[in-house]
CHARMM internal coordinates of N, CA and C (Angstrom, degrees):
IC EDIT
DIST 1 N 1 CA 1.4555
DIST 1 CA 1 C 1.5263
ANGL 1 N 1 CA 1 C 110.78
DIST 1 C 2 N 1.3157
ANGL 1 CA 1 C 2 N 116.65
DIHE 1 N 1 CA 1 C 2 N -39.82
DIST 2 N 2 CA 1.4675
ANGL 1 C 2 N 2 CA 120.25
DIHE 1 CA 1 C 2 N 2 CA 179.23
DIST 2 CA 2 C 1.5287
ANGL 2 N 2 CA 2 C 110.41
DIHE 1 C 2 N 2 CA 2 C -67.49
DIST 2 C 3 N 1.3176
ANGL 2 CA 2 C 3 N 116.92
DIHE 2 N 2 CA 2 C 3 N -39.53
DIST 3 N 3 CA 1.4698
ANGL 2 C 3 N 3 CA 121.07
DIHE 2 CA 2 C 3 N 3 CA 178.53
DIST 3 CA 3 C 1.5285
ANGL 3 N 3 CA 3 C 109.87
DIHE 2 C 3 N 3 CA 3 C -63.17
DIST 3 C 4 N 1.3284
ANGL 3 CA 3 C 4 N 117.13
DIHE 3 N 3 CA 3 C 4 N -43.25
DIST 4 N 4 CA 1.4586
ANGL 3 C 4 N 4 CA 121.38
DIHE 3 CA 3 C 4 N 4 CA 177.79
DIST 4 CA 4 C 1.5294
ANGL 4 N 4 CA 4 C 111.38
DIHE 3 C 4 N 4 CA 4 C -60.90
DIST 4 C 5 N 1.3126
ANGL 4 CA 4 C 5 N 117.86
DIHE 4 N 4 CA 4 C 5 N -41.11
DIST 5 N 5 CA 1.4666
ANGL 4 C 5 N 5 CA 121.96
DIHE 4 CA 4 C 5 N 5 CA 178.78
DIST 5 CA 5 C 1.5260
ANGL 5 N 5 CA 5 C 110.89
DIHE 4 C 5 N 5 CA 5 C -65.47
DIST 5 C 6 N 1.3249
ANGL 5 CA 5 C 6 N 117.07
DIHE 5 N 5 CA 5 C 6 N -40.49
DIST 6 N 6 CA 1.4716
ANGL 5 C 6 N 6 CA 120.31
DIHE 5 CA 5 C 6 N 6 CA 179.67
DIST 6 CA 6 C 1.5215
ANGL 6 N 6 CA 6 C 110.42
DIHE 5 C 6 N 6 CA 6 C -66.74
DIST 6 C 7 N 1.3250
ANGL 6 CA 6 C 7 N 116.90
DIHE 6 N 6 CA 6 C 7 N -43.79
DIST 7 N 7 CA 1.4648
ANGL 6 C 7 N 7 CA 120.36
DIHE 6 CA 6 C 7 N 7 CA 178.72
DIST 7 CA 7 C 1.5329
ANGL 7 N 7 CA 7 C 110.40
DIHE 6 C 7 N 7 CA 7 C -63.76
DIST 7 C 8 N 1.3169
ANGL 7 CA 7 C 8 N 117.42
DIHE 7 N 7 CA 7 C 8 N -40.31
DIST 8 N 8 CA 1.4651
ANGL 7 C 8 N 8 CA 121.16
DIHE 7 CA 7 C 8 N 8 CA 178.11
DIST 8 CA 8 C 1.5227
ANGL 8 N 8 CA 8 C 111.23
DIHE 7 C 8 N 8 CA 8 C -62.81
DIST 8 C 9 N 1.3120
ANGL 8 CA 8 C 9 N 117.44
DIHE 8 N 8 CA 8 C 9 N -43.14
DIST 9 N 9 CA 1.4642
ANGL 8 C 9 N 9 CA 120.64
DIHE 8 CA 8 C 9 N 9 CA 178.87
DIST 9 CA 9 C 1.5284
ANGL 9 N 9 CA 9 C 111.50
DIHE 8 C 9 N 9 CA 9 C -64.63
DIST 9 C 10 N 1.3117
ANGL 9 CA 9 C 10 N 116.38
DIHE 9 N 9 CA 9 C 10 N -39.30
DIST 10 N 10 CA 1.4745
ANGL 9 C 10 N 10 CA 119.99
DIHE 9 CA 9 C 10 N 10 CA 178.33
DIST 10 CA 10 C 1.5235
ANGL 10 N 10 CA 10 C 110.08
DIHE 9 C 10 N 10 CA 10 C -64.88
DIST 10 C 11 N 1.3230
ANGL 10 CA 10 C 11 N 117.76
DIHE 10 N 10 CA 10 C 11 N -43.73
DIST 11 N 11 CA 1.4640
ANGL 10 C 11 N 11 CA 120.72
DIHE 10 CA 10 C 11 N 11 CA 179.25
DIST 11 CA 11 C 1.5281
ANGL 11 N 11 CA 11 C 112.13
DIHE 10 C 11 N 11 CA 11 C -65.73
DIST 11 C 12 N 1.3022
ANGL 11 CA 11 C 12 N 117.23
DIHE 11 N 11 CA 11 C 12 N -40.05
DIST 12 N 12 CA 1.4682
ANGL 11 C 12 N 12 CA 120.19
DIHE 11 CA 11 C 12 N 12 CA 177.20
DIST 12 CA 12 C 1.5256
ANGL 12 N 12 CA 12 C 110.30
DIHE 11 C 12 N 12 CA 12 C -64.48
DIST 12 C 13 N 1.3112
ANGL 12 CA 12 C 13 N 117.29
DIHE 12 N 12 CA 12 C 13 N -41.59
DIST 13 N 13 CA 1.4639
ANGL 12 C 13 N 13 CA 120.80
DIHE 12 CA 12 C 13 N 13 CA 177.53
DIST 13 CA 13 C 1.5295
ANGL 13 N 13 CA 13 C 110.76
DIHE 12 C 13 N 13 CA 13 C -61.11
DIST 13 C 14 N 1.3230
ANGL 13 CA 13 C 14 N 117.44
DIHE 13 N 13 CA 13 C 14 N -46.52
DIST 14 N 14 CA 1.4692
ANGL 13 C 14 N 14 CA 120.92
DIHE 13 CA 13 C 14 N 14 CA -179.72
DIST 14 CA 14 C 1.5303
ANGL 14 N 14 CA 14 C 111.04
DIHE 13 C 14 N 14 CA 14 C -63.56
DIST 14 C 15 N 1.3157
ANGL 14 CA 14 C 15 N 117.23
DIHE 14 N 14 CA 14 C 15 N -38.63
DIST 15 N 15 CA 1.4625
ANGL 14 C 15 N 15 CA 120.90
DIHE 14 CA 14 C 15 N 15 CA 178.04
DIST 15 CA 15 C 1.5289
ANGL 15 N 15 CA 15 C 110.74
DIHE 14 C 15 N 15 CA 15 C -62.92
DIST 15 C 16 N 1.3188
ANGL 15 CA 15 C 16 N 116.30
DIHE 15 N 15 CA 15 C 16 N -48.14
DIST 16 N 16 CA 1.4628
ANGL 15 C 16 N 16 CA 119.88
DIHE 15 CA 15 C 16 N 16 CA -179.14
DIST 16 CA 16 C 1.5249
ANGL 16 N 16 CA 16 C 110.96
DIHE 15 C 16 N 16 CA 16 C -66.35
DIST 16 C 17 N 1.2975
ANGL 16 CA 16 C 17 N 117.00
DIHE 16 N 16 CA 16 C 17 N -37.44
DIST 17 N 17 CA 1.4644
ANGL 16 C 17 N 17 CA 121.53
DIHE 16 CA 16 C 17 N 17 CA -175.19
DIST 17 CA 17 C 1.5275
ANGL 17 N 17 CA 17 C 113.37
DIHE 16 C 17 N 17 CA 17 C -74.68
DIST 17 C 18 N 1.3432
ANGL 17 CA 17 C 18 N 118.64
DIHE 17 N 17 CA 17 C 18 N -41.36
DIST 18 N 18 CA 1.4547
ANGL 17 C 18 N 18 CA 120.80
DIHE 17 CA 17 C 18 N 18 CA -170.52
DIST 18 CA 18 C 1.5278
ANGL 18 N 18 CA 18 C 114.53
DIHE 17 C 18 N 18 CA 18 C -117.75
DIST 18 C 19 N 1.3097
ANGL 18 CA 18 C 19 N 117.59
DIHE 18 N 18 CA 18 C 19 N -44.68
DIST 19 N 19 CA 1.4553
ANGL 18 C 19 N 19 CA 119.27
DIHE 18 CA 18 C 19 N 19 CA -170.63
DIST 19 CA 19 C 1.5204
ANGL 19 N 19 CA 19 C 113.17
DIHE 18 C 19 N 19 CA 19 C -74.47
DIST 19 C 20 N 1.3085
ANGL 19 CA 19 C 20 N 119.13
DIHE 19 N 19 CA 19 C 20 N -24.20
DIST 20 N 20 CA 1.4683
ANGL 19 C 20 N 20 CA 120.05
DIHE 19 CA 19 C 20 N 20 CA -176.40
DIST 20 CA 20 C 1.5146
ANGL 20 N 20 CA 20 C 112.00
DIHE 19 C 20 N 20 CA 20 C -65.13
DIST 20 C 21 N 1.3401
ANGL 20 CA 20 C 21 N 119.00
DIHE 20 N 20 CA 20 C 21 N -28.68
DIST 21 N 21 CA 1.4624
ANGL 20 C 21 N 21 CA 120.56
DIHE 20 CA 20 C 21 N 21 CA 177.70
DIST 21 CA 21 C 1.5222
ANGL 21 N 21 CA 21 C 110.76
DIHE 20 C 21 N 21 CA 21 C -69.70
DIST 21 C 22 N 1.3157
ANGL 21 CA 21 C 22 N 116.91
DIHE 21 N 21 CA 21 C 22 N -41.36
DIST 22 N 22 CA 1.4637
ANGL 21 C 22 N 22 CA 120.59
DIHE 21 CA 21 C 22 N 22 CA 178.02
DIST 22 CA 22 C 1.5209
ANGL 22 N 22 CA 22 C 109.95
DIHE 21 C 22 N 22 CA 22 C -66.58
DIST 22 C 23 N 1.2959
ANGL 22 CA 22 C 23 N 117.10
DIHE 22 N 22 CA 22 C 23 N -42.93
DIST 23 N 23 CA 1.4546
ANGL 22 C 23 N 23 CA 122.18
DIHE 22 CA 22 C 23 N 23 CA 179.57
DIST 23 CA 23 C 1.5221
ANGL 23 N 23 CA 23 C 110.79
DIHE 22 C 23 N 23 CA 23 C -62.75
DIST 23 C 24 N 1.3096
ANGL 23 CA 23 C 24 N 117.61
DIHE 23 N 23 CA 23 C 24 N -42.71
DIST 24 N 24 CA 1.4551
ANGL 23 C 24 N 24 CA 122.03
DIHE 23 CA 23 C 24 N 24 CA -179.47
DIST 24 CA 24 C 1.5203
ANGL 24 N 24 CA 24 C 111.01
DIHE 23 C 24 N 24 CA 24 C -67.05
DIST 24 C 25 N 1.3202
ANGL 24 CA 24 C 25 N 117.18
DIHE 24 N 24 CA 24 C 25 N -39.00
DIST 25 N 25 CA 1.4588
ANGL 24 C 25 N 25 CA 120.41
DIHE 24 CA 24 C 25 N 25 CA 178.38
DIST 25 CA 25 C 1.5210
ANGL 25 N 25 CA 25 C 111.70
DIHE 24 C 25 N 25 CA 25 C -61.84
DIST 25 C 26 N 1.3052
ANGL 25 CA 25 C 26 N 117.44
DIHE 25 N 25 CA 25 C 26 N -46.25
DIST 26 N 26 CA 1.4509
ANGL 25 C 26 N 26 CA 120.95
DIHE 25 CA 25 C 26 N 26 CA -173.74
DIST 26 CA 26 C 1.5244
ANGL 26 N 26 CA 26 C 112.69
DIHE 25 C 26 N 26 CA 26 C -76.05
DIST 26 C 27 N 1.2995
ANGL 26 CA 26 C 27 N 118.02
DIHE 26 N 26 CA 26 C 27 N -40.24
DIST 27 N 27 CA 1.4531
ANGL 26 C 27 N 27 CA 120.19
DIHE 26 CA 26 C 27 N 27 CA -169.48
DIST 27 CA 27 C 1.5217
ANGL 27 N 27 CA 27 C 113.85
DIHE 26 C 27 N 27 CA 27 C -85.61
DIST 27 C 28 N 1.3118
ANGL 27 CA 27 C 28 N 117.92
DIHE 27 N 27 CA 27 C 28 N -44.29
DIST 28 N 28 CA 1.4605
ANGL 27 C 28 N 28 CA 119.75
DIHE 27 CA 27 C 28 N 28 CA -169.63
DIST 28 CA 28 C 1.5185
ANGL 28 N 28 CA 28 C 114.64
DIHE 27 C 28 N 28 CA 28 C -104.97
DIST 28 C 29 N 1.3144
ANGL 28 CA 28 C 29 N 118.91
DIHE 28 N 28 CA 28 C 29 N 0.55
DIST 29 N 29 CA 1.4621
ANGL 28 C 29 N 29 CA 120.28
DIHE 28 CA 28 C 29 N 29 CA -176.23
DIST 29 CA 29 C 1.5189
ANGL 29 N 29 CA 29 C 111.64
DIHE 28 C 29 N 29 CA 29 C -67.09
DIST 29 C 30 N 1.3060
ANGL 29 CA 29 C 30 N 118.31
DIHE 29 N 29 CA 29 C 30 N -41.94
DIST 30 N 30 CA 1.4554
ANGL 29 C 30 N 30 CA 121.61
DIHE 29 CA 29 C 30 N 30 CA -175.37
DIST 30 CA 30 C 1.5324
ANGL 30 N 30 CA 30 C 111.03
DIHE 29 C 30 N 30 CA 30 C -63.14
DIST 30 C 31 N 1.3117
ANGL 30 CA 30 C 31 N 117.67
DIHE 30 N 30 CA 30 C 31 N -36.26
DIST 31 N 31 CA 1.4654
ANGL 30 C 31 N 31 CA 119.73
DIHE 30 CA 30 C 31 N 31 CA -178.54
DIST 31 CA 31 C 1.5168
ANGL 31 N 31 CA 31 C 112.59
DIHE 30 C 31 N 31 CA 31 C -71.50
DIST 31 C 32 N 1.3159
ANGL 31 CA 31 C 32 N 118.61
DIHE 31 N 31 CA 31 C 32 N -24.80
DIST 32 N 32 CA 1.4469
ANGL 31 C 32 N 32 CA 120.75
DIHE 31 CA 31 C 32 N 32 CA -172.63
DIST 32 CA 32 C 1.5206
ANGL 32 N 32 CA 32 C 113.88
DIHE 31 C 32 N 32 CA 32 C -100.18
DIST 32 C 33 N 1.3230
ANGL 32 CA 32 C 33 N 118.66
DIHE 32 N 32 CA 32 C 33 N 6.02
DIST 33 N 33 CA 1.4577
ANGL 32 C 33 N 33 CA 120.81
DIHE 32 CA 32 C 33 N 33 CA 178.12
DIST 33 CA 33 C 1.5289
ANGL 33 N 33 CA 33 C 108.28
DIHE 32 C 33 N 33 CA 33 C -85.59
DIST 33 C 34 N 1.3297
ANGL 33 CA 33 C 34 N 115.56
DIHE 33 N 33 CA 33 C 34 N 129.30
DIST 34 N 34 CA 1.4633
ANGL 33 C 34 N 34 CA 121.22
DIHE 33 CA 33 C 34 N 34 CA 175.86
DIST 34 CA 34 C 1.5181
ANGL 34 N 34 CA 34 C 108.02
DIHE 33 C 34 N 34 CA 34 C -121.28
DIST 34 C 35 N 1.3129
ANGL 34 CA 34 C 35 N 116.51
DIHE 34 N 34 CA 34 C 35 N 141.80
DIST 35 N 35 CA 1.4662
ANGL 34 C 35 N 35 CA 122.07
DIHE 34 CA 34 C 35 N 35 CA 178.46
DIST 35 CA 35 C 1.5202
ANGL 35 N 35 CA 35 C 107.37
DIHE 34 C 35 N 35 CA 35 C -116.30
DIST 35 C 36 N 1.3233
ANGL 35 CA 35 C 36 N 115.91
DIHE 35 N 35 CA 35 C 36 N 125.65
DIST 36 N 36 CA 1.4631
ANGL 35 C 36 N 36 CA 122.06
DIHE 35 CA 35 C 36 N 36 CA 179.36
DIST 36 CA 36 C 1.5257
ANGL 36 N 36 CA 36 C 108.82
DIHE 35 C 36 N 36 CA 36 C -119.21
DIST 36 C 37 N 1.3230
ANGL 36 CA 36 C 37 N 116.27
DIHE 36 N 36 CA 36 C 37 N 140.27
DIST 37 N 37 CA 1.4536
ANGL 36 C 37 N 37 CA 122.34
DIHE 36 CA 36 C 37 N 37 CA 178.39
DIST 37 CA 37 C 1.5228
ANGL 37 N 37 CA 37 C 108.96
DIHE 36 C 37 N 37 CA 37 C -114.07
DIST 37 C 38 N 1.3232
ANGL 37 CA 37 C 38 N 116.37
DIHE 37 N 37 CA 37 C 38 N 128.53
DIST 38 N 38 CA 1.4556
ANGL 37 C 38 N 38 CA 121.24
DIHE 37 CA 37 C 38 N 38 CA 176.39
DIST 38 CA 38 C 1.5269
ANGL 38 N 38 CA 38 C 106.88
DIHE 37 C 38 N 38 CA 38 C -109.61
DIST 38 C 39 N 1.3265
ANGL 38 CA 38 C 39 N 115.90
DIHE 38 N 38 CA 38 C 39 N 109.63
DIST 39 N 39 CA 1.4619
ANGL 38 C 39 N 39 CA 120.12
DIHE 38 CA 38 C 39 N 39 CA -176.55
DIST 39 CA 39 C 1.5202
ANGL 39 N 39 CA 39 C 112.78
DIHE 38 C 39 N 39 CA 39 C -75.11
DIST 39 C 40 N 1.3112
ANGL 39 CA 39 C 40 N 117.59
DIHE 39 N 39 CA 39 C 40 N -23.80
DIST 40 N 40 CA 1.4655
ANGL 39 C 40 N 40 CA 120.29
DIHE 39 CA 39 C 40 N 40 CA -179.43
DIST 40 CA 40 C 1.5273
ANGL 40 N 40 CA 40 C 110.37
DIHE 39 C 40 N 40 CA 40 C -72.72
DIST 40 C 41 N 1.3239
ANGL 40 CA 40 C 41 N 116.72
DIHE 40 N 40 CA 40 C 41 N -50.60
DIST 41 N 41 CA 1.4690
ANGL 40 C 41 N 41 CA 120.38
DIHE 40 CA 40 C 41 N 41 CA -179.01
DIST 41 CA 41 C 1.5252
ANGL 41 N 41 CA 41 C 112.28
DIHE 40 C 41 N 41 CA 41 C -90.17
DIST 41 C 42 N 1.3456
ANGL 41 CA 41 C 42 N 117.67
DIHE 41 N 41 CA 41 C 42 N -5.42
DIST 42 N 42 CA 1.4677
ANGL 41 C 42 N 42 CA 124.07
DIHE 41 CA 41 C 42 N 42 CA -179.36
DIST 42 CA 42 C 1.5248
ANGL 42 N 42 CA 42 C 111.25
DIHE 41 C 42 N 42 CA 42 C 54.29
DIST 42 C 43 N 1.3312
ANGL 42 CA 42 C 43 N 114.82
DIHE 42 N 42 CA 42 C 43 N 51.05
DIST 43 N 43 CA 1.4528
ANGL 42 C 43 N 43 CA 120.83
DIHE 42 CA 42 C 43 N 43 CA 177.42
DIST 43 CA 43 C 1.5242
ANGL 43 N 43 CA 43 C 109.92
DIHE 42 C 43 N 43 CA 43 C -127.78
DIST 43 C 44 N 1.3280
ANGL 43 CA 43 C 44 N 115.05
DIHE 43 N 43 CA 43 C 44 N 152.87
DIST 44 N 44 CA 1.4600
ANGL 43 C 44 N 44 CA 122.39
DIHE 43 CA 43 C 44 N 44 CA 178.65
DIST 44 CA 44 C 1.5252
ANGL 44 N 44 CA 44 C 107.27
DIHE 43 C 44 N 44 CA 44 C -113.39
DIST 44 C 45 N 1.3279
ANGL 44 CA 44 C 45 N 116.47
DIHE 44 N 44 CA 44 C 45 N 126.64
DIST 45 N 45 CA 1.4609
ANGL 44 C 45 N 45 CA 122.40
DIHE 44 CA 44 C 45 N 45 CA -179.76
DIST 45 CA 45 C 1.5295
ANGL 45 N 45 CA 45 C 108.07
DIHE 44 C 45 N 45 CA 45 C -107.89
DIST 45 C 46 N 1.3291
ANGL 45 CA 45 C 46 N 116.74
DIHE 45 N 45 CA 45 C 46 N 119.82
DIST 46 N 46 CA 1.4537
ANGL 45 C 46 N 46 CA 121.51
DIHE 45 CA 45 C 46 N 46 CA 174.39
DIST 46 CA 46 C 1.5231
ANGL 46 N 46 CA 46 C 106.32
DIHE 45 C 46 N 46 CA 46 C -102.64
DIST 46 C 47 N 1.3208
ANGL 46 CA 46 C 47 N 115.28
DIHE 46 N 46 CA 46 C 47 N 110.80
DIST 47 N 47 CA 1.4608
ANGL 46 C 47 N 47 CA 121.15
DIHE 46 CA 46 C 47 N 47 CA -175.28
DIST 47 CA 47 C 1.5192
ANGL 47 N 47 CA 47 C 109.17
DIHE 46 C 47 N 47 CA 47 C -99.01
DIST 47 C 48 N 1.3352
ANGL 47 CA 47 C 48 N 115.13
DIHE 47 N 47 CA 47 C 48 N 113.79
DIST 48 N 48 CA 1.4552
ANGL 47 C 48 N 48 CA 122.60
DIHE 47 CA 47 C 48 N 48 CA 179.49
DIST 48 CA 48 C 1.5211
ANGL 48 N 48 CA 48 C 108.71
DIHE 47 C 48 N 48 CA 48 C -119.61
DIST 48 C 49 N 1.3296
ANGL 48 CA 48 C 49 N 117.37
DIHE 48 N 48 CA 48 C 49 N 161.87
DIST 49 N 49 CA 1.4684
ANGL 48 C 49 N 49 CA 119.44
DIHE 48 CA 48 C 49 N 49 CA 174.97
DIST 49 CA 49 C 1.5282
ANGL 49 N 49 CA 49 C 111.09
DIHE 48 C 49 N 49 CA 49 C -62.22
DIST 49 C 50 N 1.3251
ANGL 49 CA 49 C 50 N 116.91
DIHE 49 N 49 CA 49 C 50 N 158.09
DIST 50 N 50 CA 1.4671
ANGL 49 C 50 N 50 CA 120.80
DIHE 49 CA 49 C 50 N 50 CA -178.20
DIST 50 CA 50 C 1.5105
ANGL 50 N 50 CA 50 C 112.58
DIHE 49 C 50 N 50 CA 50 C -61.16
DIST 50 C 51 N 1.3386
ANGL 50 CA 50 C 51 N 117.93
DIHE 50 N 50 CA 50 C 51 N -33.72
DIST 51 N 51 CA 1.4575
ANGL 50 C 51 N 51 CA 119.20
DIHE 50 CA 50 C 51 N 51 CA -179.39
DIST 51 CA 51 C 1.5258
ANGL 51 N 51 CA 51 C 112.62
DIHE 50 C 51 N 51 CA 51 C -73.56
DIST 51 C 52 N 1.3314
ANGL 51 CA 51 C 52 N 117.40
DIHE 51 N 51 CA 51 C 52 N -6.16
DIST 52 N 52 CA 1.4766
ANGL 51 C 52 N 52 CA 121.32
DIHE 51 CA 51 C 52 N 52 CA 176.74
DIST 52 CA 52 C 1.5216
ANGL 52 N 52 CA 52 C 111.73
DIHE 51 C 52 N 52 CA 52 C -110.27
DIST 52 C 53 N 1.3047
ANGL 52 CA 52 C 53 N 117.96
DIHE 52 N 52 CA 52 C 53 N 9.20
DIST 53 N 53 CA 1.4578
ANGL 52 C 53 N 53 CA 119.95
DIHE 52 CA 52 C 53 N 53 CA 176.65
DIST 53 CA 53 C 1.5137
ANGL 53 N 53 CA 53 C 114.78
DIHE 52 C 53 N 53 CA 53 C 116.77
DIST 53 C 54 N 1.3054
ANGL 53 CA 53 C 54 N 118.96
DIHE 53 N 53 CA 53 C 54 N -12.81
DIST 54 N 54 CA 1.4545
ANGL 53 C 54 N 54 CA 121.21
DIHE 53 CA 53 C 54 N 54 CA 178.04
DIST 54 CA 54 C 1.5215
ANGL 54 N 54 CA 54 C 112.67
DIHE 53 C 54 N 54 CA 54 C 80.02
DIST 54 C 55 N 1.3096
ANGL 54 CA 54 C 55 N 116.23
DIHE 54 N 54 CA 54 C 55 N -160.96
DIST 55 N 55 CA 1.4556
ANGL 54 C 55 N 55 CA 123.04
DIHE 54 CA 54 C 55 N 55 CA -176.28
DIST 55 CA 55 C 1.5238
ANGL 55 N 55 CA 55 C 110.71
DIHE 54 C 55 N 55 CA 55 C -79.22
DIST 55 C 56 N 1.3412
ANGL 55 CA 55 C 56 N 115.20
DIHE 55 N 55 CA 55 C 56 N 136.20
DIST 56 N 56 CA 1.4640
ANGL 55 C 56 N 56 CA 122.11
DIHE 55 CA 55 C 56 N 56 CA 177.89
DIST 56 CA 56 C 1.5163
ANGL 56 N 56 CA 56 C 107.36
DIHE 55 C 56 N 56 CA 56 C -121.59
DIST 56 C 57 N 1.3378
ANGL 56 CA 56 C 57 N 116.95
DIHE 56 N 56 CA 56 C 57 N 138.38
DIST 57 N 57 CA 1.4561
ANGL 56 C 57 N 57 CA 122.03
DIHE 56 CA 56 C 57 N 57 CA -178.26
DIST 57 CA 57 C 1.5298
ANGL 57 N 57 CA 57 C 109.01
DIHE 56 C 57 N 57 CA 57 C -117.35
DIST 57 C 58 N 1.3338
ANGL 57 CA 57 C 58 N 115.89
DIHE 57 N 57 CA 57 C 58 N 129.10
DIST 58 N 58 CA 1.4665
ANGL 57 C 58 N 58 CA 122.30
DIHE 57 CA 57 C 58 N 58 CA 177.22
DIST 58 CA 58 C 1.5139
ANGL 58 N 58 CA 58 C 109.62
DIHE 57 C 58 N 58 CA 58 C -123.00
DIST 58 C 59 N 1.3233
ANGL 58 CA 58 C 59 N 116.52
DIHE 58 N 58 CA 58 C 59 N 154.04
DIST 59 N 59 CA 1.4646
ANGL 58 C 59 N 59 CA 120.30
DIHE 58 CA 58 C 59 N 59 CA 173.62
DIST 59 CA 59 C 1.5238
ANGL 59 N 59 CA 59 C 108.47
DIHE 58 C 59 N 59 CA 59 C -77.11
DIST 59 C 60 N 1.3122
ANGL 59 CA 59 C 60 N 115.83
DIHE 59 N 59 CA 59 C 60 N 143.15
DIST 60 N 60 CA 1.4519
ANGL 59 C 60 N 60 CA 122.88
DIHE 59 CA 59 C 60 N 60 CA -176.48
DIST 60 CA 60 C 1.5286
ANGL 60 N 60 CA 60 C 110.96
DIHE 59 C 60 N 60 CA 60 C -58.53
DIST 60 C 61 N 1.3287
ANGL 60 CA 60 C 61 N 117.93
DIHE 60 N 60 CA 60 C 61 N -39.49
DIST 61 N 61 CA 1.4658
ANGL 60 C 61 N 61 CA 121.88
DIHE 60 CA 60 C 61 N 61 CA -176.09
DIST 61 CA 61 C 1.5242
ANGL 61 N 61 CA 61 C 112.93
DIHE 60 C 61 N 61 CA 61 C -71.64
DIST 61 C 62 N 1.3214
ANGL 61 CA 61 C 62 N 118.64
DIHE 61 N 61 CA 61 C 62 N -19.55
DIST 62 N 62 CA 1.4628
ANGL 61 C 62 N 62 CA 121.58
DIHE 61 CA 61 C 62 N 62 CA -178.15
DIST 62 CA 62 C 1.5238
ANGL 62 N 62 CA 62 C 113.40
DIHE 61 C 62 N 62 CA 62 C -92.04
DIST 62 C 63 N 1.3221
ANGL 62 CA 62 C 63 N 117.65
DIHE 62 N 62 CA 62 C 63 N -2.07
DIST 63 N 63 CA 1.4611
ANGL 62 C 63 N 63 CA 121.92
DIHE 62 CA 62 C 63 N 63 CA -178.00
DIST 63 CA 63 C 1.5259
ANGL 63 N 63 CA 63 C 109.41
DIHE 62 C 63 N 63 CA 63 C -88.16
DIST 63 C 64 N 1.3292
ANGL 63 CA 63 C 64 N 115.74
DIHE 63 N 63 CA 63 C 64 N 133.10
DIST 64 N 64 CA 1.4702
ANGL 63 C 64 N 64 CA 121.76
DIHE 63 CA 63 C 64 N 64 CA 174.94
DIST 64 CA 64 C 1.5179
ANGL 64 N 64 CA 64 C 108.38
DIHE 63 C 64 N 64 CA 64 C -116.50
DIST 64 C 65 N 1.3324
ANGL 64 CA 64 C 65 N 118.96
DIHE 64 N 64 CA 64 C 65 N 133.63
DIST 65 N 65 CA 1.4615
ANGL 64 C 65 N 65 CA 120.30
DIHE 64 CA 64 C 65 N 65 CA 179.30
DIST 65 CA 65 C 1.5225
ANGL 65 N 65 CA 65 C 110.86
DIHE 64 C 65 N 65 CA 65 C -65.11
DIST 65 C 66 N 1.3203
ANGL 65 CA 65 C 66 N 116.24
DIHE 65 N 65 CA 65 C 66 N 142.67
DIST 66 N 66 CA 1.4568
ANGL 65 C 66 N 66 CA 121.02
DIHE 65 CA 65 C 66 N 66 CA -175.62
DIST 66 CA 66 C 1.5117
ANGL 66 N 66 CA 66 C 114.65
DIHE 65 C 66 N 66 CA 66 C -97.03
DIST 66 C 67 N 1.3075
ANGL 66 CA 66 C 67 N 118.75
DIHE 66 N 66 CA 66 C 67 N -34.32
DIST 67 N 67 CA 1.4575
ANGL 66 C 67 N 67 CA 120.44
DIHE 66 CA 66 C 67 N 67 CA -177.06
DIST 67 CA 67 C 1.5301
ANGL 67 N 67 CA 67 C 109.52
DIHE 66 C 67 N 67 CA 67 C -122.27
DIST 67 C 68 N 1.3102
ANGL 67 CA 67 C 68 N 114.89
DIHE 67 N 67 CA 67 C 68 N 92.40
DIST 68 N 68 CA 1.4528
ANGL 67 C 68 N 68 CA 121.47
DIHE 67 CA 67 C 68 N 68 CA 179.12
DIST 68 CA 68 C 1.5225
ANGL 68 N 68 CA 68 C 108.04
DIHE 67 C 68 N 68 CA 68 C -95.31
DIST 68 C 69 N 1.3098
ANGL 68 CA 68 C 69 N 116.14
DIHE 68 N 68 CA 68 C 69 N 133.66
DIST 69 N 69 CA 1.4632
ANGL 68 C 69 N 69 CA 119.42
DIHE 68 CA 68 C 69 N 69 CA 177.37
DIST 69 CA 69 C 1.5248
ANGL 69 N 69 CA 69 C 109.06
DIHE 68 C 69 N 69 CA 69 C -90.36
DIST 69 C 70 N 1.3178
ANGL 69 CA 69 C 70 N 114.82
DIHE 69 N 69 CA 69 C 70 N 146.69
DIST 70 N 70 CA 1.4777
ANGL 69 C 70 N 70 CA 119.32
DIHE 69 CA 69 C 70 N 70 CA -178.70
DIST 70 CA 70 C 1.4929
ANGL 70 N 70 CA 70 C 110.65
DIHE 69 C 70 N 70 CA 70 C -107.64
END
COOR INIT
IC SEED 1 N 1 CA 1 C
IC BUILD
């Protein structure tokens, strides 16, 4: 019983320490991405959380739409 408790504590520690970053990246990244368009400077700002790379800026003319309906 003591061995089982020690192994459980070690696994919980490893999960909290390492796996939560991978889990957070995969599950919640899509919900937190915001896209902003600046018509004056003609730039597109993709705002992501810092753990996913932060804000990325693209020129308006270089953006191609990804999901076109037919």
